[in-house]
Jmol script that loads the backbone (N, CA, C; Angstrom):
load data "model"
ATOM      1  N   LEU A   1       0.764  -1.219  -0.069  1.00  0.00           N
ATOM      2  CA  LEU A   1      -0.045   0.026   0.007  1.00  0.00           C
ATOM      3  C   LEU A   1       0.800   1.354  -0.069  1.00  0.00           C
ATOM      4  N   ARG A   2       1.313   1.697  -1.142  1.00  0.00           N
ATOM      5  CA  ARG A   2       2.200   2.641  -1.347  1.00  0.00           C
ATOM      6  C   ARG A   2       1.393   4.028  -2.013  1.00  0.00           C
ATOM      7  N   ALA A   3       1.908   5.133  -1.830  1.00  0.00           N
ATOM      8  CA  ALA A   3       1.219   6.464  -2.284  1.00  0.00           C
ATOM      9  C   ALA A   3       0.699   6.161  -3.584  1.00  0.00           C
ATOM     10  N   ALA A   4       1.453   5.563  -4.523  1.00  0.00           N
ATOM     11  CA  ALA A   4       1.217   5.447  -5.666  1.00  0.00           C
ATOM     12  C   ALA A   4      -0.348   4.694  -6.042  1.00  0.00           C
ATOM     13  N   HIS A   5      -0.677   3.926  -5.127  1.00  0.00           N
ATOM     14  CA  HIS A   5      -1.668   2.954  -5.026  1.00  0.00           C
ATOM     15  C   HIS A   5      -3.049   3.709  -4.422  1.00  0.00           C
ATOM     16  N   TRP A   6      -3.049   4.967  -4.187  1.00  0.00           N
ATOM     17  CA  TRP A   6      -4.021   5.640  -3.566  1.00  0.00           C
ATOM     18  C   TRP A   6      -4.676   6.646  -4.533  1.00  0.00           C
ATOM     19  N   LEU A   7      -5.813   6.425  -4.915  1.00  0.00           N
ATOM     20  CA  LEU A   7      -6.823   7.627  -5.682  1.00  0.00           C
ATOM     21  C   LEU A   7      -7.514   8.352  -4.756  1.00  0.00           C
ATOM     22  N   LEU A   8      -7.310   9.533  -4.540  1.00  0.00           N
ATOM     23  CA  LEU A   8      -8.020  10.471  -3.679  1.00  0.00           C
ATOM     24  C   LEU A   8      -9.304  10.820  -4.196  1.00  0.00           C
ATOM     25  N   HIS A   9     -10.356  10.896  -3.478  1.00  0.00           N
ATOM     26  CA  HIS A   9     -11.691  11.532  -3.930  1.00  0.00           C
ATOM     27  C   HIS A   9     -11.845  12.905  -2.872  1.00  0.00           C
ATOM     28  N   PRO A  10     -11.417  13.979  -3.280  1.00  0.00           N
ATOM     29  CA  PRO A  10     -11.324  15.150  -2.297  1.00  0.00           C
ATOM     30  C   PRO A  10     -12.934  15.451  -1.947  1.00  0.00           C
ATOM     31  N   ALA A  11     -13.810  15.564  -2.999  1.00  0.00           N
ATOM     32  CA  ALA A  11     -15.270  15.933  -2.751  1.00  0.00           C
ATOM     33  C   ALA A  11     -15.784  14.966  -1.711  1.00  0.00           C
ATOM     34  N   ASP A  12     -15.524  13.520  -1.907  1.00  0.00           N
ATOM     35  CA  ASP A  12     -16.145  12.658  -0.885  1.00  0.00           C
ATOM     36  C   ASP A  12     -15.337  12.178   0.201  1.00  0.00           C
ATOM     37  N   HIS A  13     -14.092  12.933   0.365  1.00  0.00           N
ATOM     38  CA  HIS A  13     -13.227  12.746   1.483  1.00  0.00           C
ATOM     39  C   HIS A  13     -13.053  11.030   1.520  1.00  0.00           C
ATOM     40  N   GLY A  14     -12.827  10.362   0.322  1.00  0.00           N
ATOM     41  CA  GLY A  14     -12.621   9.084   0.385  1.00  0.00           C
ATOM     42  C   GLY A  14     -11.266   8.885  -0.485  1.00  0.00           C
ATOM     43  N   VAL A  15     -10.908   7.755  -0.302  1.00  0.00           N
ATOM     44  CA  VAL A  15      -9.548   7.200  -0.945  1.00  0.00           C
ATOM     45  C   VAL A  15     -10.077   5.868  -1.467  1.00  0.00           C
ATOM     46  N   LEU A  16      -9.411   5.585  -2.792  1.00  0.00           N
ATOM     47  CA  LEU A  16      -9.736   4.032  -3.439  1.00  0.00           C
ATOM     48  C   LEU A  16      -8.337   3.584  -3.675  1.00  0.00           C
ATOM     49  N   VAL A  17      -8.446   2.176  -3.308  1.00  0.00           N
ATOM     50  CA  VAL A  17      -6.870   1.733  -3.402  1.00  0.00           C
ATOM     51  C   VAL A  17      -6.780   0.993  -4.902  1.00  0.00           C
ATOM     52  N   ILE A  18      -5.863   1.380  -5.630  1.00  0.00           N
ATOM     53  CA  ILE A  18      -5.780   0.636  -7.076  1.00  0.00           C
ATOM     54  C   ILE A  18      -4.572   0.134  -7.218  1.00  0.00           C
ATOM     55  N   GLY A  19      -4.197  -0.704  -8.332  1.00  0.00           N
ATOM     56  CA  GLY A  19      -3.207  -1.449  -8.554  1.00  0.00           C
ATOM     57  C   GLY A  19      -2.986  -2.617  -7.751  1.00  0.00           C
ATOM     58  N   TRP A  20      -3.981  -3.512  -7.683  1.00  0.00           N
ATOM     59  CA  TRP A  20      -3.979  -4.849  -7.040  1.00  0.00           C
ATOM     60  C   TRP A  20      -3.260  -5.885  -7.773  1.00  0.00           C
ATOM     61  N   SER A  21      -2.371  -5.744  -8.739  1.00  0.00           N
ATOM     62  CA  SER A  21      -2.032  -6.971  -9.640  1.00  0.00           C
ATOM     63  C   SER A  21      -0.996  -7.699  -8.772  1.00  0.00           C
ATOM     64  N   ARG A  22      -0.306  -7.033  -7.958  1.00  0.00           N
ATOM     65  CA  ARG A  22       0.972  -7.652  -7.203  1.00  0.00           C
ATOM     66  C   ARG A  22       0.274  -7.882  -5.670  1.00  0.00           C
ATOM     67  N   ALA A  23      -0.882  -7.623  -5.394  1.00  0.00           N
ATOM     68  CA  ALA A  23      -1.403  -7.952  -4.069  1.00  0.00           C
ATOM     69  C   ALA A  23      -1.114  -9.452  -3.769  1.00  0.00           C
ATOM     70  N   GLN A  24      -1.000  -9.707  -2.486  1.00  0.00           N
ATOM     71  CA  GLN A  24      -0.824 -11.208  -2.084  1.00  0.00           C
ATOM     72  C   GLN A  24      -1.837 -11.354  -0.891  1.00  0.00           C
ATOM     73  N   HIS A  25      -2.503 -12.614  -1.101  1.00  0.00           N
ATOM     74  CA  HIS A  25      -3.809 -12.867   0.075  1.00  0.00           C
ATOM     75  C   HIS A  25      -2.681 -13.296   1.330  1.00  0.00           C
ATOM     76  N   GLY A  26      -3.057 -13.009   2.522  1.00  0.00           N
ATOM     77  CA  GLY A  26      -2.254 -13.246   3.578  1.00  0.00           C
ATOM     78  C   GLY A  26      -1.268 -12.537   3.787  1.00  0.00           C
ATOM     79  N   GLY A  27      -1.263 -11.171   3.355  1.00  0.00           N
ATOM     80  CA  GLY A  27      -0.012 -10.588   3.401  1.00  0.00           C
ATOM     81  C   GLY A  27       0.360 -10.015   4.944  1.00  0.00           C
ATOM     82  N   ASP A  28       1.084  -9.368   5.038  1.00  0.00           N
ATOM     83  CA  ASP A  28       1.579  -8.914   6.422  1.00  0.00           C
ATOM     84  C   ASP A  28       0.735  -7.569   6.848  1.00  0.00           C
ATOM     85  N   THR A  29      -0.246  -7.917   7.599  1.00  0.00           N
ATOM     86  CA  THR A  29      -1.171  -6.862   8.095  1.00  0.00           C
ATOM     87  C   THR A  29      -0.442  -5.651   8.759  1.00  0.00           C
ATOM     88  N   THR A  30       0.492  -5.946   9.639  1.00  0.00           N
ATOM     89  CA  THR A  30       1.171  -4.774  10.412  1.00  0.00           C
ATOM     90  C   THR A  30       2.061  -3.973   9.194  1.00  0.00           C
ATOM     91  N   ARG A  31       2.538  -4.643   8.302  1.00  0.00           N
ATOM     92  CA  ARG A  31       3.400  -3.904   7.259  1.00  0.00           C
ATOM     93  C   ARG A  31       2.245  -3.083   6.706  1.00  0.00           C
ATOM     94  N   ASP A  32       1.153  -3.466   6.053  1.00  0.00           N
ATOM     95  CA  ASP A  32       0.012  -2.811   5.565  1.00  0.00           C
ATOM     96  C   ASP A  32      -0.293  -1.421   6.239  1.00  0.00           C
ATOM     97  N   LEU A  33      -0.559  -1.717   7.570  1.00  0.00           N
ATOM     98  CA  LEU A  33      -0.731  -0.608   8.195  1.00  0.00           C
ATOM     99  C   LEU A  33       0.435   0.305   8.530  1.00  0.00           C
ATOM    100  N   MET A  34       1.547   0.119   8.557  1.00  0.00           N
ATOM    101  CA  MET A  34       2.643   0.856   8.647  1.00  0.00           C
ATOM    102  C   MET A  34       2.770   1.726   7.163  1.00  0.00           C
ATOM    103  N   GLN A  35       2.719   0.821   6.120  1.00  0.00           N
ATOM    104  CA  GLN A  35       2.726   1.579   4.705  1.00  0.00           C
ATOM    105  C   GLN A  35       1.528   2.453   4.723  1.00  0.00           C
ATOM    106  N   SER A  36       0.364   2.238   5.078  1.00  0.00           N
ATOM    107  CA  SER A  36      -0.751   3.314   5.025  1.00  0.00           C
ATOM    108  C   SER A  36      -0.278   4.407   5.763  1.00  0.00           C
ATOM    109  N   ALA A  37       0.493   4.319   6.982  1.00  0.00           N
ATOM    110  CA  ALA A  37       0.713   5.484   7.658  1.00  0.00           C
ATOM    111  C   ALA A  37       1.736   6.316   6.833  1.00  0.00           C
ATOM    112  N   TRP A  38       2.699   5.529   6.533  1.00  0.00           N
ATOM    113  CA  TRP A  38       3.818   6.426   5.634  1.00  0.00           C
ATOM    114  C   TRP A  38       3.168   6.950   4.347  1.00  0.00           C
ATOM    115  N   THR A  39       2.084   6.490   3.799  1.00  0.00           N
ATOM    116  CA  THR A  39       1.377   7.169   2.564  1.00  0.00           C
ATOM    117  C   THR A  39       0.564   8.432   3.119  1.00  0.00           C
ATOM    118  N   ILE A  40       0.093   8.403   4.439  1.00  0.00           N
ATOM    119  CA  ILE A  40      -0.608   9.786   5.051  1.00  0.00           C
ATOM    120  C   ILE A  40       0.659  10.619   5.115  1.00  0.00           C
ATOM    121  N   ARG A  41       1.553  10.271   5.585  1.00  0.00           N
ATOM    122  CA  ARG A  41       2.632  11.140   6.071  1.00  0.00           C
ATOM    123  C   ARG A  41       2.949  12.064   4.541  1.00  0.00           C
ATOM    124  N   ALA A  42       3.294  10.981   3.541  1.00  0.00           N
ATOM    125  CA  ALA A  42       3.512  11.851   2.114  1.00  0.00           C
ATOM    126  C   ALA A  42       2.680  12.757   1.860  1.00  0.00           C
ATOM    127  N   LEU A  43       1.007  12.344   1.911  1.00  0.00           N
ATOM    128  CA  LEU A  43       0.048  13.178   1.361  1.00  0.00           C
ATOM    129  C   LEU A  43       0.206  14.385   2.254  1.00  0.00           C
ATOM    130  N   LEU A  44       0.366  14.468   3.587  1.00  0.00           N
ATOM    131  CA  LEU A  44       0.311  15.584   4.403  1.00  0.00           C
ATOM    132  C   LEU A  44       1.670  16.481   4.137  1.00  0.00           C
ATOM    133  N   SER A  45       2.641  15.897   3.658  1.00  0.00           N
ATOM    134  CA  SER A  45       3.966  16.521   3.654  1.00  0.00           C
ATOM    135  C   SER A  45       4.228  16.999   2.093  1.00  0.00           C
ATOM    136  N   GLY A  46       3.628  16.469   1.164  1.00  0.00           N
ATOM    137  CA  GLY A  46       4.049  16.401  -0.196  1.00  0.00           C
ATOM    138  C   GLY A  46       5.405  15.855  -0.461  1.00  0.00           C
ATOM    139  N   ASP A  47       6.125  15.101   0.354  1.00  0.00           N
ATOM    140  CA  ASP A  47       7.270  14.336   0.037  1.00  0.00           C
ATOM    141  C   ASP A  47       7.113  13.069  -0.146  1.00  0.00           C
ATOM    142  N   THR A  48       7.425  12.735  -1.352  1.00  0.00           N
ATOM    143  CA  THR A  48       7.088  11.275  -1.868  1.00  0.00           C
ATOM    144  C   THR A  48       8.186  10.477  -1.712  1.00  0.00           C
ATOM    145  N   SER A  49       9.345  10.773  -0.989  1.00  0.00           N
ATOM    146  CA  SER A  49      10.421   9.886  -0.638  1.00  0.00           C
ATOM    147  C   SER A  49      10.074   8.651  -0.033  1.00  0.00           C
ATOM    148  N   ASP A  50      11.143   7.870   0.369  1.00  0.00           N
ATOM    149  CA  ASP A  50      10.596   6.683   1.085  1.00  0.00           C
ATOM    150  C   ASP A  50      10.263   6.983   2.722  1.00  0.00           C
ATOM    151  N   ARG A  51      10.855   7.851   3.148  1.00  0.00           N
ATOM    152  CA  ARG A  51      10.678   8.541   4.563  1.00  0.00           C
ATOM    153  C   ARG A  51      10.034   9.654   4.653  1.00  0.00           C
ATOM    154  N   PRO A  52       9.011  10.027   4.148  1.00  0.00           N
ATOM    155  CA  PRO A  52       8.489  11.496   4.258  1.00  0.00           C
ATOM    156  C   PRO A  52       8.431  11.983   5.686  1.00  0.00           C
ATOM    157  N   THR A  53       8.694  13.246   5.891  1.00  0.00           N
ATOM    158  CA  THR A  53       8.614  14.053   6.958  1.00  0.00           C
ATOM    159  C   THR A  53       7.412  14.371   7.530  1.00  0.00           C
ATOM    160  N   LEU A  54       7.337  14.460   8.651  1.00  0.00           N
ATOM    161  CA  LEU A  54       5.986  14.888   9.411  1.00  0.00           C
ATOM    162  C   LEU A  54       5.986  16.449   9.251  1.00  0.00           C
ATOM    163  N   PRO A  55       4.765  17.155   8.594  1.00  0.00           N
ATOM    164  CA  PRO A  55       4.909  18.577   8.424  1.00  0.00           C
ATOM    165  C   PRO A  55       5.006  19.094   9.924  1.00  0.00           C
ATOM    166  N   SER A  56       5.589  20.322   9.945  1.00  0.00           N
ATOM    167  CA  SER A  56       5.652  21.023  11.298  1.00  0.00           C
ATOM    168  C   SER A  56       4.376  21.650  11.858  1.00  0.00           C
ATOM    169  N   HIS A  57       3.389  21.852  10.714  1.00  0.00           N
ATOM    170  CA  HIS A  57       2.141  22.434  11.147  1.00  0.00           C
ATOM    171  C   HIS A  57       1.412  21.299  11.611  1.00  0.00           C
ATOM    172  N   LEU A  58       1.649  20.268  11.451  1.00  0.00           N
ATOM    173  CA  LEU A  58       0.706  19.088  12.173  1.00  0.00           C
ATOM    174  C   LEU A  58       0.642  19.046  13.603  1.00  0.00           C
ATOM    175  N   PRO A  59      -0.496  19.129  14.060  1.00  0.00           N
ATOM    176  CA  PRO A  59      -0.657  19.164  15.682  1.00  0.00           C
ATOM    177  C   PRO A  59      -0.092  17.785  16.170  1.00  0.00           C
ATOM    178  N   THR A  60       0.743  18.184  17.463  1.00  0.00           N
ATOM    179  CA  THR A  60       1.426  17.065  17.892  1.00  0.00           C
ATOM    180  C   THR A  60       0.580  15.837  18.305  1.00  0.00           C
ATOM    181  N   PRO A  61      -0.666  15.589  18.762  1.00  0.00           N
ATOM    182  CA  PRO A  61      -1.324  14.563  19.006  1.00  0.00           C
ATOM    183  C   PRO A  61      -1.421  13.534  17.730  1.00  0.00           C
ATOM    184  N   VAL A  62      -1.656  14.341  16.565  1.00  0.00           N
ATOM    185  CA  VAL A  62      -1.689  13.648  15.398  1.00  0.00           C
ATOM    186  C   VAL A  62      -0.411  13.176  14.999  1.00  0.00           C
ATOM    187  N   ALA A  63       0.544  13.980  14.903  1.00  0.00           N
ATOM    188  CA  ALA A  63       1.778  13.579  14.425  1.00  0.00           C
ATOM    189  C   ALA A  63       2.326  12.402  15.408  1.00  0.00           C
ATOM    190  N   ASP A  64       2.135  12.434  16.705  1.00  0.00           N
ATOM    191  CA  ASP A  64       2.485  11.384  17.471  1.00  0.00           C
ATOM    192  C   ASP A  64       1.897   9.904  17.302  1.00  0.00           C
ATOM    193  N   VAL A  65       0.471   9.947  16.841  1.00  0.00           N
ATOM    194  CA  VAL A  65       0.043   8.885  16.407  1.00  0.00           C
ATOM    195  C   VAL A  65       0.512   8.342  14.849  1.00  0.00           C
ATOM    196  N   LEU A  66       0.738   9.518  13.899  1.00  0.00           N
ATOM    197  CA  LEU A  66       1.241   9.039  12.644  1.00  0.00           C
ATOM    198  C   LEU A  66       3.056   8.576  12.718  1.00  0.00           C
ATOM    199  N   ARG A  67       3.548   9.020  13.784  1.00  0.00           N
ATOM    200  CA  ARG A  67       4.911   8.652  13.975  1.00  0.00           C
ATOM    201  C   ARG A  67       4.868   7.133  14.448  1.00  0.00           C
ATOM    202  N   ALA A  68       3.881   6.748  15.463  1.00  0.00           N
ATOM    203  CA  ALA A  68       4.056   5.527  16.166  1.00  0.00           C
ATOM    204  C   ALA A  68       3.647   4.348  14.978  1.00  0.00           C
ATOM    205  N   ALA A  69       2.514   4.799  14.160  1.00  0.00           N
ATOM    206  CA  ALA A  69       2.111   3.770  13.253  1.00  0.00           C
ATOM    207  C   ALA A  69       2.926   3.708  11.869  1.00  0.00           C
ATOM    208  N   SER A  70       3.940   4.650  11.675  1.00  0.00           N
ATOM    209  CA  SER A  70       4.714   4.524  10.403  1.00  0.00           C
ATOM    210  C   SER A  70       5.855   3.751  10.972  1.00  0.00           C
ATOM    211  N   GLU A  71       6.401   4.110  12.167  1.00  0.00           N
ATOM    212  CA  GLU A  71       7.692   3.879  12.629  1.00  0.00           C
ATOM    213  C   GLU A  71       7.923   2.615  13.622  1.00  0.00           C
ATOM    214  N   ASP A  72       6.810   2.164  14.219  1.00  0.00           N
ATOM    215  CA  ASP A  72       6.861   1.212  15.419  1.00  0.00           C
ATOM    216  C   ASP A  72       5.917   0.001  14.897  1.00  0.00           C
ATOM    217  N   ALA A  73       6.686  -0.970  14.469  1.00  0.00           N
ATOM    218  CA  ALA A  73       5.872  -2.228  14.118  1.00  0.00           C
ATOM    219  C   ALA A  73       5.126  -2.970  15.131  1.00  0.00           C
ATOM    220  N   ALA A  74       5.767  -2.804  16.497  1.00  0.00           N
ATOM    221  CA  ALA A  74       5.204  -3.593  17.530  1.00  0.00           C
ATOM    222  C   ALA A  74       3.910  -2.703  17.821  1.00  0.00           C
ATOM    223  N   TRP A  75       4.038  -1.496  17.715  1.00  0.00           N
ATOM    224  CA  TRP A  75       2.891  -0.408  18.201  1.00  0.00           C
ATOM    225  C   TRP A  75       1.747  -0.732  17.141  1.00  0.00           C
ATOM    226  N   CYS A  76       2.116  -0.698  16.002  1.00  0.00           N
ATOM    227  CA  CYS A  76       1.126  -1.345  15.015  1.00  0.00           C
ATOM    228  C   CYS A  76       0.204  -2.736  15.230  1.00  0.00           C
ATOM    229  N   ALA A  77       1.337  -3.671  15.435  1.00  0.00           N
ATOM    230  CA  ALA A  77       0.762  -4.941  15.726  1.00  0.00           C
ATOM    231  C   ALA A  77      -0.086  -4.836  16.810  1.00  0.00           C
ATOM    232  N   ARG A  78       0.267  -4.094  18.053  1.00  0.00           N
ATOM    233  CA  ARG A  78      -0.515  -4.342  19.442  1.00  0.00           C
ATOM    234  C   ARG A  78      -1.875  -3.715  19.052  1.00  0.00           C
ATOM    235  N   PHE A  79      -1.939  -2.439  18.431  1.00  0.00           N
ATOM    236  CA  PHE A  79      -3.200  -1.670  18.216  1.00  0.00           C
ATOM    237  C   PHE A  79      -4.023  -2.104  17.294  1.00  0.00           C
ATOM    238  N   GLY A  80      -3.512  -2.685  15.918  1.00  0.00           N
ATOM    239  CA  GLY A  80      -4.357  -3.060  14.854  1.00  0.00           C
ATOM    240  C   GLY A  80      -4.968  -1.823  14.209  1.00  0.00           C
ATOM    241  N   ALA A  81      -5.725  -2.118  13.365  1.00  0.00           N
ATOM    242  CA  ALA A  81      -6.510  -1.071  12.410  1.00  0.00           C
ATOM    243  C   ALA A  81      -7.316  -0.366  13.292  1.00  0.00           C
ATOM    244  N   HIS A  82      -8.273  -1.186  13.848  1.00  0.00           N
ATOM    245  CA  HIS A  82      -9.317  -0.453  14.847  1.00  0.00           C
ATOM    246  C   HIS A  82      -8.707   0.318  15.837  1.00  0.00           C
ATOM    247  N   GLY A  83      -7.688  -0.109  16.631  1.00  0.00           N
ATOM    248  CA  GLY A  83      -7.048   0.507  17.537  1.00  0.00           C
ATOM    249  C   GLY A  83      -6.326   1.923  16.994  1.00  0.00           C
ATOM    250  N   ILE A  84      -5.795   1.533  15.901  1.00  0.00           N
ATOM    251  CA  ILE A  84      -5.040   3.020  15.207  1.00  0.00           C
ATOM    252  C   ILE A  84      -6.198   4.139  14.865  1.00  0.00           C
ATOM    253  N   ASP A  85      -7.108   3.578  14.493  1.00  0.00           N
ATOM    254  CA  ASP A  85      -8.156   4.326  14.102  1.00  0.00           C
ATOM    255  C   ASP A  85      -8.839   5.018  15.158  1.00  0.00           C
ATOM    256  N   GLN A  86      -8.954   4.313  16.431  1.00  0.00           N
ATOM    257  CA  GLN A  86      -9.357   5.107  17.724  1.00  0.00           C
ATOM    258  C   GLN A  86      -8.338   6.150  18.207  1.00  0.00           C
ATOM    259  N   ALA A  87      -7.196   5.802  17.920  1.00  0.00           N
ATOM    260  CA  ALA A  87      -6.129   6.574  18.601  1.00  0.00           C
ATOM    261  C   ALA A  87      -6.100   7.870  17.668  1.00  0.00           C
ATOM    262  N   LEU A  88      -6.280   7.707  16.317  1.00  0.00           N
ATOM    263  CA  LEU A  88      -6.296   8.879  15.518  1.00  0.00           C
ATOM    264  C   LEU A  88      -7.526   9.696  15.734  1.00  0.00           C
ATOM    265  N   VAL A  89      -8.621   9.127  15.881  1.00  0.00           N
ATOM    266  CA  VAL A  89      -9.881   9.955  16.323  1.00  0.00           C
ATOM    267  C   VAL A  89      -9.674  10.642  17.618  1.00  0.00           C
ATOM    268  N   ALA A  90      -9.058  10.089  18.640  1.00  0.00           N
ATOM    269  CA  ALA A  90      -8.878  10.581  19.887  1.00  0.00           C
ATOM    270  C   ALA A  90      -7.610  12.049  19.663  1.00  0.00           C
ATOM    271  N   ALA A  91      -6.745  11.788  18.799  1.00  0.00           N
ATOM    272  CA  ALA A  91      -5.739  12.605  18.561  1.00  0.00           C
ATOM    273  C   ALA A  91      -6.419  13.724  17.970  1.00  0.00           C
ATOM    274  N   ALA A  92      -7.180  13.537  16.905  1.00  0.00           N
ATOM    275  CA  ALA A  92      -7.887  14.511  16.252  1.00  0.00           C
ATOM    276  C   ALA A  92      -8.812  15.159  17.027  1.00  0.00           C
ATOM    277  N   ARG A  93      -9.492  14.877  17.993  1.00  0.00           N
ATOM    278  CA  ARG A  93     -10.364  15.449  18.730  1.00  0.00           C
ATOM    279  C   ARG A  93      -9.689  16.496  19.604  1.00  0.00           C
ATOM    280  N   GLU A  94      -8.482  15.738  20.187  1.00  0.00           N
ATOM    281  CA  GLU A  94      -7.543  16.704  21.111  1.00  0.00           C
ATOM    282  C   GLU A  94      -6.991  17.884  20.234  1.00  0.00           C
ATOM    283  N   ALA A  95      -6.757  17.675  19.120  1.00  0.00           N
ATOM    284  CA  ALA A  95      -5.950  18.629  18.295  1.00  0.00           C
ATOM    285  C   ALA A  95      -6.878  19.750  17.783  1.00  0.00           C
ATOM    286  N   PHE A  96      -8.126  19.198  17.342  1.00  0.00           N
ATOM    287  CA  PHE A  96      -9.071  19.963  16.485  1.00  0.00           C
ATOM    288  C   PHE A  96     -10.413  20.276  16.985  1.00  0.00           C
ATOM    289  N   GLY A  97     -10.736  19.670  18.286  1.00  0.00           N
ATOM    290  CA  GLY A  97     -12.176  19.700  18.861  1.00  0.00           C
ATOM    291  C   GLY A  97     -13.064  18.593  18.277  1.00  0.00           C
ATOM    292  N   PRO A  98     -14.440  18.715  18.311  1.00  0.00           N
ATOM    293  CA  PRO A  98     -15.215  17.922  17.914  1.00  0.00           C
ATOM    294  C   PRO A  98     -15.367  17.582  16.184  1.00  0.00           C
ATOM    295  N   PRO A  99     -15.834  16.531  15.772  1.00  0.00           N
ATOM    296  CA  PRO A  99     -15.832  16.540  14.444  1.00  0.00           C
ATOM    297  C   PRO A  99     -16.635  17.648  13.751  1.00  0.00           C
ATOM    298  N   GLN A 100     -16.121  18.144  12.595  1.00  0.00           N
ATOM    299  CA  GLN A 100     -17.103  19.015  11.830  1.00  0.00           C
ATOM    300  C   GLN A 100     -16.795  18.890  10.357  1.00  0.00           C
ATOM    301  N   PHE A 101     -17.617  19.262   9.491  1.00  0.00           N
ATOM    302  CA  PHE A 101     -17.587  19.222   8.004  1.00  0.00           C
ATOM    303  C   PHE A 101     -16.636  20.496   7.608  1.00  0.00           C
ATOM    304  N   ILE A 102     -15.443  20.176   6.855  1.00  0.00           N
ATOM    305  CA  ILE A 102     -14.712  21.174   6.240  1.00  0.00           C
ATOM    306  C   ILE A 102     -14.440  21.013   4.735  1.00  0.00           C
ATOM    307  N   PRO A 103     -14.870  21.685   3.937  1.00  0.00           N
ATOM    308  CA  PRO A 103     -14.662  21.485   2.614  1.00  0.00           C
ATOM    309  C   PRO A 103     -13.214  21.220   2.103  1.00  0.00           C
ATOM    310  N   PHE A 104     -13.040  20.160   1.314  1.00  0.00           N
ATOM    311  CA  PHE A 104     -11.802  19.977   0.983  1.00  0.00           C
ATOM    312  C   PHE A 104     -11.683  20.202  -0.702  1.00  0.00           C
ATOM    313  N   THR A 105     -10.926  21.302  -0.932  1.00  0.00           N
ATOM    314  CA  THR A 105     -10.611  21.312  -2.490  1.00  0.00           C
ATOM    315  C   THR A 105      -9.320  21.527  -2.626  1.00  0.00           C
ATOM    316  N   PRO A 106      -8.374  20.530  -3.004  1.00  0.00           N
ATOM    317  CA  PRO A 106      -7.053  20.810  -3.112  1.00  0.00           C
ATOM    318  C   PRO A 106      -6.665  21.619  -4.335  1.00  0.00           C
ATOM    319  N   LEU A 107      -7.168  21.498  -5.355  1.00  0.00           N
ATOM    320  CA  LEU A 107      -6.973  22.286  -6.689  1.00  0.00           C
ATOM    321  C   LEU A 107      -7.032  23.737  -6.281  1.00  0.00           C
ATOM    322  N   ARG A 108      -7.849  24.373  -5.328  1.00  0.00           N
ATOM    323  CA  ARG A 108      -7.800  25.841  -4.968  1.00  0.00           C
ATOM    324  C   ARG A 108      -6.802  26.122  -4.069  1.00  0.00           C
ATOM    325  N   ALA A 109      -5.941  25.170  -3.541  1.00  0.00           N
ATOM    326  CA  ALA A 109      -5.139  25.553  -2.498  1.00  0.00           C
ATOM    327  C   ALA A 109      -3.840  26.253  -3.007  1.00  0.00           C
TER     328      ALA A 109
END
end "model"
wireframe off; spacefill off
backbone 0.3
color backbone group
């Protein structure tokens, strides 16, 4: 799950994973979770290198979750997808307050 396999749908706030020709059944879940976290880092920073930096403007609670999810395999394995989602929701609430709709139009940025 690398950045090249993510097709973003800004209007729907969604992502479609593409390019499954090399997918393997029973792959390493922890590795997939970590690669997804690296892809999010790349999307947030605009850095497409193998080790994208965390942007300085990213709130600390969210940065901490992304750092752990992308760099700490044991943390990813322990939390799993559901636990990482819960940690990210808690970090976002701490950083931004309760959920609210904010239009996302990257072409206007």
